[in-house]
Structures are given as structure tokens and as C-alpha cells.
C-alpha positions in Angstrom: 11.5 -40.2 33.6 8.3 -43.0 33.9 8.1 -45.9 31.8 4.7 -47.8 31.2 4.9 -51.6 31.8 2.7 -54.6 30.8 2.8 -56.7 33.7 2.4 -60.8 32.9 2.8 -63.4 35.6 4.0 -60.6 38.4 4.9 -63.2 41.3 5.7 -66.5 39.0 9.0 -68.1 40.7 10.9 -68.4 36.8 13.5 -66.1 35.3 12.3 -63.3 34.1 12.1 -61.8 30.3 12.4 -58.0 29.3 10.7 -57.5 26.4 10.8 -54.3 24.4 8.9 -53.3 20.9 10.0 -51.5 17.4 9.8 -48.0 16.6 6.6 -46.4 16.2 4.9 -49.5 17.6 4.3 -50.3 21.4 4.1 -53.1 24.0 0.5 -55.0 23.6 2.6 -56.5 20.3 4.2 -58.7 22.6 1.0 -60.1 24.5 1.0 -63.3 22.7 4.5 -64.0 23.5 4.5 -62.6 27.0 0.9 -65.3 27.8 2.9 -68.3 26.2 6.3 -67.0 29.5 3.8 -67.0 31.7 2.2 -70.2 31.0 6.1 -71.6 31.8 6.1 -70.1 34.7 8.3 -66.6 33.7 7.0 -63.4 34.7 7.6 -60.9 31.2 7.3 -57.2 31.6 7.0 -55.6 28.2 7.8 -51.9 28.2 6.6 -48.4 26.3 9.6 -46.6 25.5 9.0 -43.1 25.4 6.4 -41.7 23.7 5.8 -44.9 22.4 2.2 -46.7 23.4 0.9 -45.3 27.2 4.2 -44.1 28.2 5.2 -40.1 28.6 6.1 -38.2 25.8 9.5 -35.8 27.3 10.7 -33.1 24.3 14.3 -35.0 24.4 15.7 -38.5 24.8 15.1 -40.2 21.5 18.3 -42.7 20.2 19.1 -45.9 20.8 21.6 -45.0 23.4 19.6 -43.1 26.1 16.2 -45.5 24.9 19.0 -48.2 26.5 19.5 -46.5 30.2 15.7 -45.8 30.2 16.4 -50.0 30.4 19.2 -50.0 33.2 16.4 -47.9 35.2 14.0 -49.9 34.8 15.2 -52.8 35.2 17.3 -51.5 38.5 13.2 -50.0 39.5 11.6 -53.8 39.0 14.5 -55.4 40.9 15.0 -57.7 38.9 18.1 -61.2 38.4 18.8 -60.3 35.7 17.0 -60.6 32.5 16.2 -62.5 29.2 15.6 -59.4 27.6 14.1 -59.4 23.9 13.9 -57.0 21.6 12.3 -57.0 18.4 13.9 -54.3 14.9 14.9 -51.0 16.4 14.4 -52.9 20.0 17.2 -55.1 19.7 19.3 -52.4 18.6 18.7 -51.3 21.7 18.6 -54.6 23.8 22.2 -55.3 22.0 23.5 -51.7 24.1 22.1 -53.1 27.2 23.4 -55.6 27.1 26.7 -54.0 25.9 26.4 -51.0 28.3 25.1 -52.7 31.4 25.7 -56.1 30.8 24.8 -57.2 35.2 21.5 -56.6 33.7 21.5 -59.0 31.1 21.4 -63.1 31.6 21.0 -63.5 27.3 19.3 -61.7 24.2 17.0 -62.3 22.0 17.1 -60.4 19.0 13.3 -60.8 16.8 14.6 -59.3 13.3 16.6 -56.6 15.3 19.8 -56.2 16.8 21.7 -55.8 13.5 20.0 -53.0 12.0 22.8 -50.6 10.1 21.3 -47.9 8.4 24.4 -46.6 7.1 25.6 -50.4 5.2 22.0 -50.0 4.0 21.9 -46.8 2.3 24.5 -44.0 0.6 24.2 -41.2 2.4 21.7 -40.1 5.5 19.5 -38.0 2.7 18.6 -41.5 1.6 17.9 -43.0 4.5 15.5 -40.7 5.6 13.5 -39.9 2.5 12.9 -43.4 2.4 12.7 -44.2 6.4 10.4 -40.6 7.1 7.1 -42.3 7.9 3.6 -41.1 6.6 1.2 -38.7 7.4 -1.6 -40.4 8.9 -4.0 -37.9 7.1 -7.6 -38.5 8.2 -6.9 -42.9 8.5 -9.4 -44.2 10.8 -9.0 -47.1 13.0 -11.6 -48.6 11.1 -9.6 -48.5 7.7 -6.3 -49.3 9.5 -8.2 -52.6 10.5 -9.7 -53.1 7.7 -5.7 -53.0 5.8 -3.8 -55.3 8.3 -7.1 -58.3 8.1 -6.3 -58.0 4.1 -1.8 -58.0 4.5 -2.2 -59.8 8.0 -4.9 -62.7 7.1 -2.4 -65.1 9.3 -2.6 -62.5 12.2 -4.5 -63.0 15.1 -7.2 -59.9 16.1 -6.0 -58.9 19.4 -2.4 -58.3 17.1 -4.3 -56.4 14.8 -5.7 -54.2 18.0 -2.2 -54.1 19.6 -0.7 -52.6 15.9 -3.6 -50.1 15.8 -3.4 -48.9 19.3 0.6 -48.3 17.5 -1.6 -45.2 17.3 -3.4 -42.3 19.4 -7.9 -43.4 18.3 -9.7 -39.5 18.8 -12.9 -38.3 18.3 -14.3 -40.0 14.8 -12.4 -42.6 15.3 -9.6 -40.9 13.6 -5.9 -41.8 13.8 -2.8 -39.6 15.1 0.7 -40.2 15.6 2.2 -41.0 19.3 5.5 -40.8 18.8 5.8 -37.9 16.1 7.8 -37.6 12.6 10.3 -35.1 14.5 11.1 -37.2 17.3 10.6 -40.0 14.6 13.3 -39.6 12.8 15.5 -38.4 16.0 15.9 -42.3 16.3 16.1 -43.0 12.9 19.5 -40.7 12.7 20.5 -42.7 15.9 20.1 -45.6 13.8 22.2 -44.0 11.3 24.9 -43.0 13.5 25.3 -45.2 15.9 24.8 -49.3 14.6 24.9 -52.2 16.7 27.9 -53.4 15.4 30.1 -51.8 17.2 28.6 -53.4 20.9 28.8 -56.4 19.3 32.6 -57.3 20.9 31.0 -56.1 24.4 28.4 -59.0 24.2 29.1 -62.0 26.8 25.9 -63.5 26.9 24.2 -65.4 25.2 22.7 -64.4 22.3 20.1 -65.8 19.5 19.2 -64.5 16.9 15.4 -64.6 15.1 15.4 -63.0 11.3 12.1 -62.7 9.2 12.1 -63.8 5.9 15.6 -64.0 4.3 17.8 -62.1 5.9 21.1 -63.0 6.3 21.6 -60.5 9.4 25.2 -59.1 10.1 26.0 -60.5 13.5 30.0 -61.2 12.8 32.1 -59.8 16.2 29.2 -61.4 18.5 30.5 -64.7 20.9 28.0 -67.4 21.0 24.9 -66.6 19.1 22.3 -68.8 17.1 19.9 -68.1 14.8 17.1 -69.3 14.2 15.2 -68.4 10.4 11.4 -68.0 10.5 11.8 -67.7 6.0 8.4 -66.1 4.9 8.3 -64.4 8.2 6.2 -61.0 8.8 8.1 -58.4 10.3 6.9 -58.1 13.6 6.9 -62.4 14.0 6.1 -61.6 18.0 2.6 -61.1 16.3 2.6 -63.7 13.9 3.9 -66.4 15.4 3.8 -65.5 18.9 4.0 -69.4 20.3 6.9 -70.3 18.4 8.8 -66.8 19.1 8.1 -67.6 22.9 9.0 -70.9 22.7 12.4 -69.7 21.0 12.8 -67.2 23.6 11.8 -70.0 26.5 15.4 -72.0 25.2 17.8 -69.2 26.5 15.7 -68.6 30.4 
């Protein structure tokens, strides 16, 4: 498996950062955070997971455990010293498994509005969960339409964050959008989140953890030995797009 990586500040001497996006997202949404990390002297590597962003789409491997193993292989290939690893949303769940199952790779964990997502605790059964979390069909949506919606819904986002979000989808002829991650594979990942919640791995994590919840969430972090919480009241789920400077400053506290 080959994964696309956006490399920021290659050759800098600071502690390296690995940045992991959420479900149906992509590495470009970390660009703002990565810019602040490199300004502070740290190289940053933002990865596109399978069938996300510019990474290829193999026929299988759409589950949290495989994504964590992909990150283990990537860190080995990059020959990085133990890295500060940050994951947003489902990416937080992925990096929790990485730290629990491949502890030699991780210096500290940053969990950006994710890493504690336990779908089985939120829905009465899988059928209810699947019905609620199945993504909508794109149905001829254009990049221009989506850009307009994003600008209206996120007036405080910078233009790069809007364009990075549009890149979650592929733009084709006539400006029409299609899914990079097809719905069946998307739902395979959701099912793995249902079957394999991160809390079962918390007891195996022996590195500092910074949890960064958006809004008024009270994350279930019981079992983590060394965890600090930095809430963002009123924040968007994509905190790394909305507040890149603040999120970078928080993550730098782990270096």
C-alpha cells in the first residue's frame, strides 16, 4: 500500500509531527496547522489515508485497525523518530490504536475532536447508526455550489480551508463532484468504529495525550493515564481548519 503525504518543513530539526485527517476528509485540511508547526521549527507530515485525498483506492482495508497499521508502516518508511501524532475525528480513533499497538512510533497524542468516538454508546443498534451516518449522495453537486455553501456555513474560515474541504471530493467535467471514498467503503469504516471503539485501547497508552474537543462535548477519556483537555467552546468539528494557529499552539505543547 502506498499513501500520499504532504510534507511540510522537510529537514527541520524539531520533533516531527504526523497529522491524520478524519473520515472522508483529506490531508490538505492540516495545511494551516502545518504552517505554524514548521514556523516553530518542526517538520510535519500530513497523510491521505486509503481512498482519501490523493492516495489510491485498494479493494479492502477500510477499518480503523488497518488504518493504524498503515500509519505504522508509513512512520517506518519515513524513518522518523517517535513523532507527535495528531488525529482529527475518526483520525483520532486511528491514532489511538497506533499508539496502543505500535508504541515505539509515538511520542505524544493530539486528539482533535476525536479519538474517543464510541458509536455503540451513541446509538441503540447498528441499524440506527448506519441510517444516521450514511453519507448523502452527491447527485450532481458542483464545486461552485459546495464553495458557496461552505462560505455561508463557515464565514470565519480562510479561503484555503474552504478549498481543502472541497478537495474531500473529486472535481470532474462540468465542475461536478464525485466521492473519493465510495459509500460502501465509507460504511465499512463506520462499521469498524461501531465494532472497535477506542476506549478499549486507552489502558495501553503510555504517552501524554492532549484532547481537544469542539463545542460542549464531554469526551469519554476514562482509562487514559496522562491526559489534558483543551476545549474549544463553540468550535467547529474541523477545528484544524477553523483555528489552525490555536490548534498548532496546543499541539506544540506536546513536542
